[in-house]
C-alpha positions in Angstrom: 87.3 86.0 90.3 87.6 88.5 87.4 84.8 90.9 86.4 85.4 92.8 83.2 85.8 96.6 83.7 84.3 97.1 80.2 80.8 96.1 81.3 78.4 98.4 83.2 78.2 96.9 86.6 75.2 97.1 89.0 75.6 96.0 92.6 72.5 94.7 94.5 72.8 94.0 98.2 70.4 91.7 100.0 69.9 89.9 96.7 69.1 86.4 97.9 65.4 86.9 97.8 62.5 89.4 97.5 63.1 92.9 96.1 66.9 92.3 95.8 66.5 89.2 93.7 63.8 90.8 91.5 65.9 93.9 91.0 68.9 91.8 90.0 66.8 90.2 87.3 65.4 93.5 86.1 68.8 95.2 85.8 70.4 92.2 84.1 67.6 92.4 81.5 68.6 96.0 80.9 72.1 95.0 80.1 74.0 95.4 83.3 76.4 92.9 84.6 74.8 92.4 88.0 76.9 91.6 91.1 74.6 90.2 93.8 75.7 90.2 97.4 74.1 88.5 100.5 75.0 86.0 103.2 73.1 83.1 101.6 75.7 82.3 98.9 73.9 79.2 97.6 70.8 81.2 96.6 73.0 83.9 95.1 74.9 81.4 92.9 71.8 80.1 91.3 70.5 83.7 90.7 73.9 84.6 89.1 73.7 81.6 86.8 70.2 82.6 85.8 71.1 86.2 84.9 74.7 85.8 83.8 75.9 87.8 86.8 78.4 87.4 89.6 77.6 86.1 93.1 79.7 87.3 96.0 79.1 86.6 99.7 78.4 89.8 101.6 77.5 90.6 105.2 76.8 94.3 105.4 77.2 94.2 109.2 80.9 93.1 108.8 83.4 95.7 107.6 85.9 93.1 106.5 83.2 91.4 104.4 82.3 94.7 102.8 85.9 95.6 102.1 86.5 92.2 100.5 83.4 92.6 98.4 84.4 96.0 97.2 88.0 95.0 96.4 87.0 92.6 93.5 84.8 95.1 91.7 86.7 96.9 88.9 84.0 99.6 88.5 80.5 100.3 89.8 77.8 102.1 87.8 74.7 101.4 90.0 74.4 100.5 93.6 71.1 99.3 95.0 71.2 99.4 98.8 68.5 96.8 99.5 69.9 94.9 102.5 67.9 95.5 105.6 64.8 94.4 107.5 62.8 94.5 110.7 63.0 92.4 113.9 60.0 92.3 116.3 57.0 94.5 116.9 57.1 95.7 120.5 56.3 98.9 122.3 59.2 101.0 123.6 58.6 99.8 127.2 59.3 96.2 126.0 62.0 97.0 123.4 64.5 94.2 122.8 67.9 95.9 122.5 69.3 93.0 120.4 66.6 93.5 117.9 67.3 97.2 117.8 71.1 96.6 117.3 70.3 94.2 114.4 68.1 96.7 112.7 70.5 99.6 113.1 73.5 97.5 112.0 71.7 96.2 109.0 69.7 99.1 107.7 71.8 102.1 108.8 75.4 101.1 109.3 75.2 98.4 106.6 74.1 101.0 104.1 76.9 103.3 105.3 79.6 100.7 105.0 78.6 99.6 101.4 78.0 103.1 100.2 81.3 104.4 101.6 83.2 101.5 100.1 81.8 101.8 96.6 81.4 105.6 96.3 84.8 106.3 94.8 84.0 103.8 92.0 80.5 105.2 91.5 82.0 108.7 91.0 84.8 107.3 88.8 82.2 105.7 86.5 81.2 109.2 85.3 77.5 108.4 85.7 76.9 106.6 89.0 73.5 105.9 90.6 72.7 105.0 94.2 69.3 103.6 94.9 68.5 103.1 98.6 65.5 101.1 99.5 64.0 102.7 102.7 60.3 102.4 103.6 57.2 104.3 104.3 58.5 103.9 107.8 61.1 106.4 106.9 58.4 109.1 106.8 56.0 108.0 109.6 56.2 106.4 113.0 53.8 103.8 114.1 53.0 102.1 117.4 55.2 99.2 118.4 57.6 99.9 115.5 60.0 102.4 117.0 63.1 100.2 116.4 62.4 99.8 112.7 61.0 103.3 112.0 64.0 104.9 113.8 66.4 102.8 111.7 64.6 103.6 108.5 64.5 107.3 109.3 68.2 107.2 110.0 69.0 105.3 106.8 66.9 107.8 104.8 68.7 110.8 106.3 72.0 109.2 105.5 70.9 108.8 101.8 69.4 112.3 101.6 72.5 113.9 103.1 74.5 112.5 100.2 72.3 114.4 97.7 73.9 117.6 98.9 77.4 116.3 99.5 77.6 114.9 96.0 76.1 117.8 94.3 78.3 118.6 91.2 79.7 115.1 91.0 78.4 112.5 88.4 76.3 110.5 90.9 72.5 110.4 91.0 70.6 109.4 94.2 67.1 107.9 94.4 65.3 106.9 97.6 62.6 104.3 97.0 60.2 103.9 100.0 57.9 100.9 99.6 54.8 100.2 101.7 53.5 96.6 102.1 55.5 94.2 99.9 54.8 90.5 100.3 58.3 89.0 100.6 60.2 87.4 103.4 60.1 90.7 105.3 57.4 89.7 107.8 58.8 86.2 108.2 62.1 87.8 109.4 60.3 90.3 111.6 58.3 87.6 113.3 61.2 85.1 113.6 59.8 82.6 111.1 56.2 82.6 112.4 54.3 82.0 109.1 50.8 82.5 110.5 51.7 85.8 112.0 53.5 87.0 108.9 50.5 86.0 106.7 48.2 88.2 108.7 50.1 91.3 107.7 48.8 90.9 104.1 45.4 89.4 105.0 42.6 91.0 103.1 44.7 93.3 101.0 46.5 93.0 97.6 50.0 93.9 98.6 52.9 94.9 96.3 55.2 92.1 95.1 58.9 92.3 94.7 58.7 92.8 90.9 56.6 95.9 91.4 59.4 97.6 93.2 62.1 96.2 90.9 60.3 97.6 87.9 60.5 101.1 89.4 64.2 100.6 90.1 64.7 99.6 86.5 62.9 102.8 85.3 65.2 104.9 87.6 68.3 103.2 86.2 67.2 103.8 82.6 66.7 107.6 83.0 69.2 110.0 81.2 72.2 111.1 83.3 70.7 114.6 83.9 67.5 113.2 85.4 67.5 112.6 89.2 64.4 111.0 90.7 65.0 112.0 94.3 62.2 110.1 96.1 59.6 107.6 95.1 57.0 106.3 97.5 55.2 103.1 96.3 52.3 101.6 98.2 49.5 99.1 97.3 46.2 100.8 96.6 44.8 99.2 99.8 47.3 101.1 102.0 47.2 104.7 103.1 50.2 104.6 105.6 52.0 102.2 108.0 49.4 100.1 109.6 46.5 101.7 107.8 44.8 99.4 105.3 41.5 98.7 103.7 41.1 95.0 104.3 38.5 92.9 102.5 36.3 90.8 104.8 35.7 87.1 104.1 
């Protein structure tokens, strides 16, 4: 597979649905050749056809997969670290260690693997941008969410550390921390339980994936001297994790 090095290339991880898919569409509309990566290659291929991009299988928890993904990219101008998610909602006393391992592998080490592999190309582009999708859970802890909140705090610290380490190099870094976004997030968290997932958004008007993608598009369109360090985006009905104004039937 050959990708032209003459095009400006944006990489979006976790792009088979939700925020990743919407971001790929937004960046493609801005003129980027978007390389979408995820494990569900069938979904990616349809997306790539829609936007004139490139679909590559990517498992951010597998170093060989990340290395193979990075090897075919001739350059990288934008990296959107979107792959991640939550598993379960349990108190510490009942913590499922397999759920914790999945969350840390996906959110923290997955972000590390991809960023480390693509950073030389982002620097070489002369105007690189790394956008990491964290969460309001990267700022606040909440009951029964210690696995996810600790992983998101760690992911955010990884990203924020790069801000200092890359100072003076031509790479901008933006952390985007969404609140409640109605995607497949809660379905994954609750192992496909549609009824339980729907209750998360019951009585509120949540964000949708396109709301977050539009902000990412704005970040990517800023001049090279402008760095938007952190953006927190929540629905009007949300004050913080687990704190909502819910309309009654």
